[in-house]
C-alpha positions as CSV (number, residue, x, y, z in Angstrom):
1,M,13.2,-138.6,-151.8
2,D,12.4,-136.7,-148.5
3,Q,16.0,-137.2,-147.4
4,W,17.2,-135.7,-150.7
5,R,14.8,-132.8,-150.4
6,Q,16.2,-132.1,-146.9
7,G,19.7,-132.0,-148.3
8,E,18.6,-129.4,-150.9
9,R,17.0,-127.3,-148.1
10,R,20.2,-127.5,-146.1
11,L,22.1,-126.4,-149.1
12,Q,19.8,-123.4,-149.7
13,A,20.1,-122.5,-146.1
14,S,23.9,-122.2,-146.0
15,E,25.6,-118.8,-145.9
16,L,26.7,-117.4,-149.2
17,A,30.4,-118.1,-149.0
18,R,29.9,-121.7,-148.0
19,A,27.0,-122.1,-150.5
20,R,29.4,-121.4,-153.4
21,V,31.7,-124.2,-152.3
22,L,28.8,-126.6,-151.6
23,E,27.2,-125.8,-155.1
24,R,30.5,-126.6,-156.8
25,L,30.6,-130.0,-154.9
26,V,27.0,-130.8,-155.7
27,D,27.6,-130.0,-159.3
28,A,30.6,-132.4,-159.4
29,I,28.4,-135.2,-157.9
30,V,25.6,-134.5,-160.3
31,D,28.2,-134.8,-163.2
32,E,29.3,-138.1,-161.9
33,L,25.8,-139.3,-161.5
34,R,25.3,-138.4,-165.2
35,R,28.2,-140.4,-166.1
36,R,27.1,-143.4,-164.0
37,L,23.5,-143.5,-165.0
38,G,23.7,-142.3,-168.6
39,G,21.1,-140.3,-170.4
40,R,17.7,-141.9,-169.6
41,F,17.1,-143.4,-166.2
42,A,14.3,-144.1,-163.7
43,A,14.1,-142.8,-160.2
44,A,14.4,-146.4,-158.9
45,E,17.8,-146.7,-160.7
46,L,18.9,-143.5,-158.9
47,A,17.6,-145.0,-155.6
48,Q,19.4,-148.2,-156.2
49,L,22.6,-146.4,-156.8
50,Y,22.2,-144.5,-153.6
51,G,21.4,-147.7,-151.7
52,R,24.7,-149.3,-152.9
53,G,26.6,-146.6,-151.0
54,T,27.7,-143.0,-151.5
55,D,31.4,-143.4,-150.4
56,W,32.4,-142.5,-153.9
57,C,30.7,-139.2,-153.4
58,L,32.6,-138.3,-150.3
59,Q,35.9,-139.3,-152.0
60,L,35.1,-137.0,-154.8
61,V,34.2,-134.0,-152.6
62,M,37.2,-134.6,-150.3
63,G,39.4,-134.5,-153.4
64,L,37.8,-131.3,-154.7
65,A,37.7,-129.5,-151.3
66,P,40.5,-130.9,-149.2
67,N,40.8,-127.8,-147.1
68,D,37.2,-127.5,-146.4
69,P,36.1,-130.5,-144.2
70,W,33.0,-128.7,-143.2
71,A,31.9,-129.2,-146.8
72,W,32.1,-133.0,-146.6
73,D,28.7,-133.4,-144.9
74,S,26.9,-136.0,-146.9
75,T,23.5,-134.8,-145.6
76,V,24.1,-131.7,-147.6
77,V,26.2,-132.3,-150.7
78,V,25.3,-136.0,-151.4
79,D,21.6,-135.7,-150.6
80,A,21.2,-132.4,-152.5
81,A,23.0,-133.8,-155.5
82,F,20.8,-136.9,-155.6
83,G,17.7,-134.7,-155.1
84,R,18.7,-132.4,-157.9
85,Y,19.5,-135.3,-160.3
86,L,16.2,-137.0,-159.5
87,R,14.4,-134.2,-161.4
88,A,16.0,-135.6,-164.6
89,A,14.5,-139.1,-164.1
90,A,12.2,-140.3,-166.9
91,D,9.5,-141.2,-164.4
92,Y,9.8,-138.1,-162.2
93,A,6.7,-135.9,-161.9
94,G,7.4,-133.4,-159.2
95,G,7.6,-135.9,-156.4
96,R,5.1,-138.4,-157.9
97,R,6.3,-141.4,-159.9
98,I,4.8,-141.5,-163.4
99,A,3.3,-145.0,-164.0
100,A,4.4,-146.9,-167.1
101,A,1.9,-147.0,-169.9
102,D,0.3,-150.4,-170.4
C-alpha cells in the first residue's frame, strides 16, 4: 500500500500539463481493474493481481499515449491506479484492513 500511495503522491506532484495525461492513463488502468476484479473485491485480491505482474498496465498506457514515453512510468501511473482502486475494496478502512466478522 505504501508503494501505491507513493505513486499517488508522484501523480499529484506532476505539473499540470503532464498531470492531465497521467490522470487519463490512471483512469484507464482503474477501468481495467474494475473489469478484472468485478464489483466487490478484497484488498488482498488487488495485491494478488499486482503481484502477478503489471505488464498489462504498461501495454495499456503505451497504447493510449504512444507519443508520451515519459508517461509510461509505472511508479506513477500503475501505482497510483492501484492506490486509487484500493479505496473501493470491501475491506479497506483508510489504510487499515477491516477484520471479517466472526
